[in-house]
C-alpha positions in Angstrom: 108.6 116.3 74.4 107.6 118.9 77.2 110.5 119.9 79.5 109.4 119.8 83.0 108.8 122.8 85.1 110.4 123.1 88.5 109.9 124.5 92.0 112.1 125.3 94.7 111.2 125.4 98.2 112.5 124.6 101.7 110.6 121.6 102.7 108.1 119.0 100.6 106.1 116.5 102.5 104.6 113.8 100.6 101.2 113.1 101.9 98.5 115.3 103.5 97.5 113.1 106.1 97.7 114.2 109.9 101.3 113.6 110.2 102.2 115.6 107.0 100.0 118.6 108.0 101.4 118.6 111.6 104.9 118.7 110.6 103.9 121.8 108.1 102.0 123.5 110.7 104.8 123.1 113.1 107.2 124.3 110.6 105.3 127.3 110.3 104.8 127.9 113.9 108.6 128.0 114.3 109.5 130.1 111.0 106.8 131.9 109.2 109.1 132.5 106.5 109.8 128.7 105.6 108.6 127.7 102.0 106.7 124.4 102.9 104.6 122.3 100.1 102.4 119.5 100.7 101.6 117.0 98.0 98.5 115.2 98.3 97.7 112.1 96.0 93.9 112.5 96.4 91.5 114.9 94.7 91.4 116.8 98.3 92.7 116.7 101.5 91.1 113.5 103.3 90.0 112.1 100.2 92.0 109.0 100.9 92.3 109.4 104.5 90.3 106.2 106.4 90.5 105.3 110.2 88.0 104.3 112.8 88.7 106.7 114.9 89.0 107.1 118.4 91.6 109.8 118.8 93.8 110.7 121.7 94.4 114.5 121.7 97.5 114.3 123.2 99.7 115.8 120.2 96.7 117.9 118.8 97.0 119.5 122.4 100.6 120.3 121.7 100.3 121.5 118.4 97.3 123.4 118.7 96.2 123.9 122.5 93.1 125.7 121.3 92.0 123.4 118.9 88.7 122.7 120.9 87.5 126.5 120.7 88.7 126.4 117.1 85.9 124.9 115.1 87.5 121.3 114.8 85.3 118.9 114.0 86.9 116.3 116.3 85.8 118.1 119.4 82.2 117.1 118.5 82.0 113.7 120.3 84.4 112.9 123.4 84.1 109.0 124.1 81.6 108.6 127.0 81.4 104.8 127.4 83.8 102.1 126.5 83.5 98.6 125.9 85.5 95.6 125.0 83.3 92.5 123.8 84.6 89.0 123.5 82.2 87.4 120.7 81.2 84.0 120.3 79.0 82.9 117.7 75.7 83.8 119.0 76.8 85.9 122.2 79.5 88.2 123.7 80.9 89.0 127.2 82.2 92.4 128.4 85.9 92.0 129.0 86.4 93.8 132.9 88.0 97.1 132.2 89.8 97.0 135.3 91.8 94.0 134.1 93.3 96.5 131.3 96.4 98.7 132.2 95.6 102.2 132.8 96.8 103.8 129.4 94.1 101.3 127.6 91.4 103.6 129.0 89.5 106.0 126.4 88.9 108.8 129.1 89.4 111.8 127.4 89.5 111.1 123.9 87.0 111.9 121.0 85.5 109.8 118.2 85.1 111.2 114.9 86.4 111.1 111.1 90.2 111.4 111.0 89.4 112.4 107.1 87.4 115.5 108.6 90.4 116.3 111.2 92.7 116.2 108.3 90.7 118.9 106.2 90.5 120.9 109.3 94.4 120.5 109.7 94.8 121.1 106.1 92.9 124.7 106.6 95.0 125.3 109.7 98.4 124.6 107.7 97.0 127.1 104.6 96.1 130.0 107.0 99.8 129.6 108.1 100.9 130.0 104.4 101.7 126.3 103.5 101.4 125.3 99.7 98.9 122.5 99.9 98.6 120.6 96.6 95.9 118.4 96.2 95.6 116.0 93.2 99.7 115.7 93.0 101.1 112.3 93.9 105.0 112.3 94.3 105.7 109.8 91.6 109.9 109.9 91.9 112.4 111.0 94.2 115.3 113.4 93.1 119.0 112.5 94.5 122.2 114.7 93.9 125.6 113.0 93.1 126.0 112.4 96.7 123.3 110.0 97.1 120.9 112.9 99.3 117.1 113.3 98.7 116.9 116.5 96.6 113.0 116.4 96.2 110.5 114.9 94.2 108.8 114.8 90.9 105.0 114.8 91.0 103.0 112.0 88.5 102.7 112.8 84.7 99.1 113.5 84.0 97.4 112.7 80.6 99.5 109.5 79.6 97.4 106.7 77.8 97.1 103.2 78.7 99.2 102.2 75.7 101.9 104.8 77.3 101.3 107.4 74.4 100.8 111.2 75.2 97.0 112.1 75.4 95.8 115.6 74.1 96.0 116.6 77.8 99.3 115.5 78.7 101.3 117.6 81.2 104.7 116.3 82.5 105.1 115.9 86.4 106.8 119.1 87.8 110.2 118.9 89.6 109.9 120.1 93.6 113.4 120.9 94.6 113.7 121.1 98.5 116.5 121.4 101.0 114.5 118.6 102.9 111.5 115.7 101.9 109.5 114.5 104.6 107.8 111.2 103.5 104.2 110.9 105.2 102.7 108.5 102.6 101.1 106.4 105.3 101.3 102.7 105.9 103.4 100.7 102.8 104.0 103.9 100.8 105.7 103.3 97.4 108.3 105.8 97.7 109.0 104.8 101.4 109.6 101.3 100.1 112.4 102.6 98.1 113.7 104.8 100.8 113.8 102.0 103.1 115.9 99.8 100.5 118.2 102.1 99.3 119.5 103.1 102.6 118.9 100.1 104.4 116.7 101.9 107.2 115.1 98.4 108.2 118.8 96.6 108.6 118.4 97.2 112.8 114.7 96.9 113.2 112.3 93.7 112.5 109.8 93.5 109.3 106.8 95.8 109.6 103.8 93.4 109.7 100.1 94.8 108.8 96.4 94.7 109.5 93.6 95.2 106.7 90.9 97.7 108.2 87.8 97.5 106.3 85.2 100.3 107.1 81.7 101.3 106.8 79.7 104.5 107.7 76.2 103.9 108.6 73.2 106.1 109.5 71.4 104.5 112.2 67.7 104.8 114.0 68.0 108.0 116.5 66.5 105.7 119.5 70.0 103.4 119.1 72.5 106.1 118.7 74.7 106.7 121.9 77.0 109.8 121.1 80.6 108.8 122.2 79.6 105.3 122.7 82.6 102.9 121.8 83.0 99.3 121.2 85.7 96.9 120.4 85.4 93.1 119.6 88.0 90.0 119.2 87.1 86.4 118.9 84.1 85.5 116.5 84.1 85.2 113.3 87.9 85.0 113.0 88.4 82.4 115.7 86.7 80.0 112.9 89.3 81.0 110.3 92.8 80.2 112.1 93.5 84.2 112.2 93.1 87.2 114.5 91.8 90.6 114.7 88.8 92.4 115.6 85.9 94.8 114.9 85.1 98.0 116.2 81.8 100.1 116.4 81.9 103.7 117.4 79.1 106.1 117.9 80.0 109.5 116.3 78.1 112.8 115.4 74.9 113.2 113.6 73.5 110.2 114.0 75.9 108.0 112.6 78.2 104.7 113.4 81.6 103.9 112.1 82.0 100.3 112.0 84.7 98.2 110.7 87.2 95.1 110.7 90.8 94.5 111.1 92.4 91.5 109.8 96.0 90.6 110.8 97.7 90.1 107.1 99.9 87.4 108.6 97.0 84.8 107.9 98.2 81.2 106.6 95.1 80.1 105.1 94.6 81.5 101.5 91.2 80.6 101.6 90.6 83.5 103.9 88.8 86.5 102.9 89.1 89.7 105.2 86.0 91.5 103.4 83.9 88.4 104.0 84.8 88.0 107.6 83.8 91.7 108.0 80.4 91.0 106.4 80.0 88.0 108.7 80.7 90.1 111.7 78.1 92.4 111.1 75.5 89.7 111.4 76.3 88.8 115.0 73.5 89.4 117.1 75.0 92.3 119.2 76.1 94.0 116.4 72.9 93.3 114.0 71.1 94.7 116.9 72.7 98.2 116.4 72.5 98.0 112.4 69.2 97.0 111.6 66.9 99.8 110.3 70.0 101.7 109.8 71.4 102.4 105.9 75.3 102.3 104.8 76.5 105.6 103.5 79.9 105.1 102.8 82.7 102.1 102.5 86.7 101.9 102.3 89.6 100.0 103.1 93.5 100.4 104.2 96.2 98.7 105.7 97.3 99.4 109.0 101.1 99.2 110.6 101.0 96.5 113.5 104.6 96.0 113.8 105.0 98.2 116.7 108.3 99.6 118.2 110.5 96.7 117.2 109.3 97.5 113.5 110.4 101.3 113.5 112.9 101.6 111.1 115.8 104.3 110.9 113.9 107.2 110.7 116.5 109.7 108.8 118.8 109.8 105.7 120.2 112.2 104.0 118.1 115.2 103.1 114.9 113.0 104.0 112.9 111.5 106.9 110.1 108.9 107.6 107.2 110.4 109.5 103.8 108.9 110.7 102.6 105.7 109.5 105.4 105.7 106.8 107.6 104.8 109.8 104.9 103.0 111.7 104.0 104.2 115.0 100.7 102.6 115.7 99.6 101.2 119.2 98.2 98.2 118.3 96.2 97.3 121.7 94.8 100.7 121.6 94.0 100.7 118.0 95.5 104.4 117.6 98.2 105.6 115.8 97.2 109.5 114.9 98.2 111.1 117.9 101.7 109.2 117.6 102.0 110.0 113.7 101.3 113.9 114.2 103.9 114.0 117.2 106.6 112.5 114.9 105.9 114.9 112.3 106.2 118.0 114.4 109.5 116.2 116.1 110.8 116.2 112.5 109.8 119.5 111.9 111.6 121.0 114.7 114.9 119.4 113.7 114.8 120.4 109.9 113.5 123.6 111.1 117.0 123.8 113.2 118.8 122.5 110.4 117.6 125.2 108.1 118.4 127.9 110.4 122.0 126.9 110.6 122.4 127.0 106.9 122.2 123.0 106.0 120.3 121.2 103.4 120.1 117.7 102.4 122.2 116.4 105.7 120.6 113.6 107.9 118.5 114.6 110.7 119.9 112.4 113.4 118.5 114.3 115.9 115.2 113.9 114.7 115.6 110.1 114.9 117.1 110.4 118.4 114.0 112.7 119.5 111.5 110.2 118.7 113.5 107.6 120.4 113.5 109.9 123.6 110.0 110.9 123.1 106.5 109.7 124.7 105.9 108.0 121.3 109.0 105.6 122.4 107.4 105.3 126.1 104.0 104.5 124.9 105.2 102.1 122.1 107.5 100.0 124.4 104.7 99.1 126.8 102.8 97.5 124.0 105.6 95.8 121.9 105.1 92.4 122.6 101.1 92.5 122.1 100.7 92.1 118.4 103.6 89.2 118.5 102.2 87.4 120.9 98.6 86.8 119.8 100.2 86.2 116.4 102.4 83.5 117.7 99.6 82.1 120.5 96.4 82.5 119.1 94.1 85.3 120.1 93.1 83.6 123.4 96.0 82.8 125.1 98.1 85.2 123.2 95.6 88.1 124.6 96.5 86.8 128.1 100.1 86.7 127.4 100.1 90.3 125.8 98.1 91.5 128.8 100.5 90.4 131.7 103.4 91.8 129.4 101.4 94.9 129.3 101.0 95.3 132.8 104.3 94.3 133.6 105.8 96.8 131.5 103.3 99.6 133.0 104.9 98.3 136.2 108.4 98.7 134.8 108.9 95.1 135.4 108.5 94.2 131.9 110.5 90.7 130.6 113.7 91.7 129.0 112.4 90.1 125.5 111.3 91.2 122.1 108.9 88.9 120.3 109.8 88.9 116.8 107.9 89.2 113.6 107.5 87.4 110.1 106.7 89.1 107.1 103.1 88.8 106.4 103.6 87.2 102.8 105.7 84.7 104.1 102.9 83.4 106.2 100.7 82.2 103.5 100.8 78.5 103.1 99.8 76.3 100.1 96.1 75.8 99.4 96.1 72.0 99.3 96.4 72.4 102.8 93.5 73.8 103.6 89.7 73.6 102.8 87.8 76.4 100.7 85.7 78.6 103.4 82.0 78.7 102.8 81.0 82.3 103.5 77.3 83.2 103.6 76.0 85.4 100.7 75.2 89.0 101.4 71.7 89.7 102.3 71.6 93.2 100.8 70.7 94.5 104.4 73.3 94.1 106.9 76.0 92.5 104.3 76.5 93.5 100.7 79.0 92.1 97.9 82.4 94.0 97.3 81.3 95.9 93.8 78.3 97.5 95.4 80.2 98.5 98.7 83.1 100.1 96.3 80.7 102.1 94.8 80.1 103.6 98.4 83.9 104.6 98.1 83.2 107.1 95.5 86.3 105.6 93.7 87.3 107.2 90.4 90.3 106.9 88.2 90.8 108.5 84.9 89.7 106.6 82.0 92.4 105.2 79.3 95.8 105.5 81.7 98.3 102.7 82.7 97.6 100.0 85.1 99.1 101.2 88.3 99.1 97.8 89.7 102.4 96.5 88.2 102.6 92.7 88.1 106.2 91.5 87.7 106.1 88.5 85.8 102.7 87.1 84.7 103.8 83.4 84.6 104.9 83.3 88.1 101.5 84.7 89.0 99.9 81.7 87.2 102.5 79.0 88.1 102.4 80.1 92.0 99.7 82.8 93.1 96.9 80.4 91.4 97.9 76.9 91.3 100.0 77.0 94.3 97.9 79.2 96.5 94.6 79.1 94.9 94.4 82.6 93.6 94.1 84.6 97.2 94.1 88.0 95.3 90.9 87.2 94.4 89.9 87.1 98.3 92.4 89.6 100.1 91.5 92.3 97.8 88.9 94.4 99.3 87.7 96.2 96.1 87.3 93.2 93.7 90.4 94.5 91.6 91.6 91.0 90.8 89.9 88.1 89.2 91.4 84.7 87.6 89.1 84.3 84.2 89.6 81.9 81.5 90.9 83.3 78.3 88.2 82.9 75.4 90.9 82.4 72.9 93.2 80.0 74.3 91.2 78.3 77.4 94.1 79.4 79.7 93.6 81.1 83.0 94.0 84.8 82.5 94.8 87.3 85.5 92.2 90.2 85.1 93.4 93.4 86.9 90.2 96.1 87.5 92.4 98.9 88.5 89.8 101.1 88.4 88.3 99.7 91.6 91.3 100.3 93.6 90.9 102.1 96.9 94.6 102.2 97.5 94.7 100.0 100.5 98.0 98.2 99.5 97.2 94.7 100.3 98.2 93.3 97.2 101.6 94.7 97.8 101.8 93.3 101.3 100.2 90.0 100.7 101.1 88.5 97.5 103.0 85.4 98.2 105.7 86.1 95.8 105.9 89.9 96.4 105.2 90.0 92.4 102.7 92.9 92.7 103.6 96.4 93.1 101.1 99.2 94.0 102.2 102.5 92.2 100.8 106.0 92.1 98.0 106.6 89.4 97.5 109.5 87.8 96.8 112.7 90.4 93.2 112.8 91.9 92.3 108.9 91.1 91.2 106.4 94.0 88.6 107.0 96.6 87.0 109.9 97.7 85.7 109.1 101.1 83.2 111.5 102.9 83.2 111.8 106.8 85.6 108.6 107.1 
């Protein structure tokens, strides 16, 4: 058996998204001698990054004030128009912008690929001496005898599906660090373990999520209006008893990024977020933009929607949560990259000071306090009742009440209440209470079947490796997920990973897991009604390879 190699450093950051890279850059800005390691599970920086995106440059202005003149790809397309459409099946109305609080404006924001922004930030980090290692997922956390985090172990490579070692087997490396930052994004598997081990959610509300599904299109030049931003709500989710909305952003190079977010607290197990997205594209106002165009990329990822009341304790001995691992998304603004980056910068400042004082593996409580005293908190407190208002009272009445609450908080007369969340999987109800939803078949022009679309995510996993989607109790999956809830995994997964088939030998239902299709969205880890499916890291570099997403 091969012995693990080890590598010491000052700070190891799990995740090469914008939060992790902002933390790495800030550390080097403070002390260029710090040894900083970034581990990224994707094949390259940006490979697993998926977002709309319309970016508020507030944090980027603080981190790299000259970014607009540094060939940053996000500088290409400032927002020029902002529309919020209320859709009915056949038409739409433009929500008056003057009714929205001033902070909802997109003036001064930019639209582009968050993946490309991450790639650019990775280059800046490496230029400062940060060691960036793509294709190396962190699979295990290391602890000392006192229970403090002391680093991580990267994923073993070259393990066959049966658990044996293949010819190219390589054991994971131990990365020993004075401090470890968890920047895994929404529903990170190691972050989940840290929350449980240190009871980080003892004093906050449960995190809740939406599933964002996205396509990138080349559209006809005559229809392209760089910087035009459109958000929608209403149809088609208004017919499915759930809520969410769509987006369509005119970005650089004649492309539009379009997508759909479905809140994962839906009750009806027959809801298919993927099919809702495909149906949405056939709305006359959306179809008019897409017709004559060509889809060039596809992907999906869950989004934190819990808001300020779902932010957990952020620091624990030897480590801290940053970015979407903690949950700083502003749901009404549909933005989280600026708050994620700022949290990474605040964590970097805290642990750089701790290291300079000779500390290691301590609890960075000044980081937690700094976040709660920052503009992150100011921004998120204004919108903290928006998501739960819509979740409780529905999209129409809930939107009105959320708007009133946001205006009152903007004017500093907000009601002293905090509405509560329920975990998404707890909201799913028995299938016998609902009728199956008859979704239209894809036409191959505007709408597509899942497996065809997955091919446009350029997803790849090494053959003959263990299934990284772990079912704890297969009998429970049959008796409950299938027989009580009618197999919602076959509908909530946007990549066709899960199927219920009939075993040829026994005639019994068989749960088929097509893990090679997995785009790492984490929906199954969240929405399985029994929390019986656990997403774990596959072999390094596996998963989607998003271009320009």
